[in-house]
C-alpha positions, 0 to 999 in steps of 0.5 A, a space after each residue: 230665207 233659210 239657206 239650203 247650200 251644202 255645208 250650211 246648217 239649218 238655222 242659217 238665214 239670208 235676206 235680199 233687198 232692192 234699194 232704189 237707184 236714187 238711194 244708191 246714188 247717195 248712199 251705200 245700199 245693202 243688197 244681201 245679208 245673213 248669218 251663217 253657221 257652216 261646217 266642212 263642205 261649205 264653199 262659195 266660188 265666184 268668177 267676179 261681177 258681184 258686189 263687195 262683200 263684208 264678212 265678220 267671223 264670230 266663231 271658228 275659221 273661214 278660208 279665202 282664196 283670191 289673187 293667188 293668195 290664201 288667208 284665214 280669218 279667225 274669231 273676231 276678224 274680218 274679210 273685205 272682199 272685192 267681188 268684182 274679181 275671182 275668189 272663193 271662200 270656204 269652211 274647213 271645220 266649223 264657222 259662224 259668220 255675219 255678212 253683207 254685200 253692198 252697192 252704191 256710190 263709190 262702193 267698189 272704190 272704198 273697198 279697193 282703197 281699204 284693201 290696198 291700205 290694209 295690204 290684204 283682205 283680212 282685217 284685225 282691229 281692236 274691239 271688233 266685237 262692236 262690229 258683231 254687235 252692230 251687225 247682230 242688232 241689224 240682222 237678227 230682227 230679220 229672222 222674225 220678219 220684222 221690217 227694216 229700212 234701207 236707211 238702217 241697213 245703210 247705217 250698218 254698212 257705213 259704220 262697219 266700213 268706218 271702223 275698218 277705215 279707222 283701223 288703217 288711218 289712225 294709230 292703234 295697239 294690240 289688245 292686252 292688259 297693259 293697253 286695255 285703257 288705251 283701247 277703251 279710250 280709243 273706242 270712247 273717242 270714236 263713239 263721241 266724234 260729234 263732241 268737243 272732247 277735252 283732255 280732262 274728259 278723256 282722262 276722267 274716262 280712264 280714271 287717271 290724272 290728266 298729266 299721267 293719262 297724257 304721258 301714258 297715251 303719248 308713250 304708247 302711241 307717239 301722239 297726244 290724246 288731243 292729236 289722236 282725236 283730231 286725226 280720227 275726226 279727219 280720217 272719218 271726214 275723208 271717208 265721208 267726203 269719199 262716199 257721200 255728197 254731204 256738204 262741208 257744213 254738214 260734215 263739220 257739224 257731224 264731227 263737232 266743229 264749231 264752224 266750217 272754218 275750224 273744220 277746214 283749217 283742221 283738215 288742211 293742217 293734217 291732210 295738206 289740202 282743203 276738204 273741197 279739193 280733197 273731194 275733187 281729186 277723188 
């Protein structure tokens, strides 16, 4: 649908969906998404009672007012908004952004947890362009009336939220010439969590010797590459435990563990309790 709101340029579009209650019982469901090009005059204000909102700023700046605070997201930055509370966002000059509202099991809870862990709605993450690519890949075909499944939309939401989860739960570094190798290594790890990653494989990706790679990685992050892999897997497992009903066996298999026992031991070592107990405490 073409948006006719004030301040929204004609090439902007948005789309509505109605995932079933059964689907939302076990998954995130996207209820509204779009790609907007806006200029001065665009403003959206809500009193609350709306689904959580994920916004990726592709160009320009987007302003957000919430909880007596004012924040500004620039190119490559993200707003995650708890729309159950009053808020407003607007464009002062120009802005291009992708967005989606999502519902489903624990949607409000994960939103509040991520905002709390981040100490605000504005997220700065390494390689955020991966989020843009994921959203563009999912949303752009809708402009040409190509059908899309609730599952595909759910996967987009889940992957975007997982990237925010990873940005809070594991060690990251600011992007620069000095740490671009570390950033690419971290991206490679997140994209291959289902594999049994070794120091040799990671150092090969970085085009360094295993010894020098391990030394450099630990010097910059404070932990070894293999411990980073383990922490990243456990933090993804936490998010899956929070937001799905996947079994321990399914999670262990998804994250490349050789057995349930191996996964449970790794989880207990880093989280201080078993996956089952972690889920019961939610």
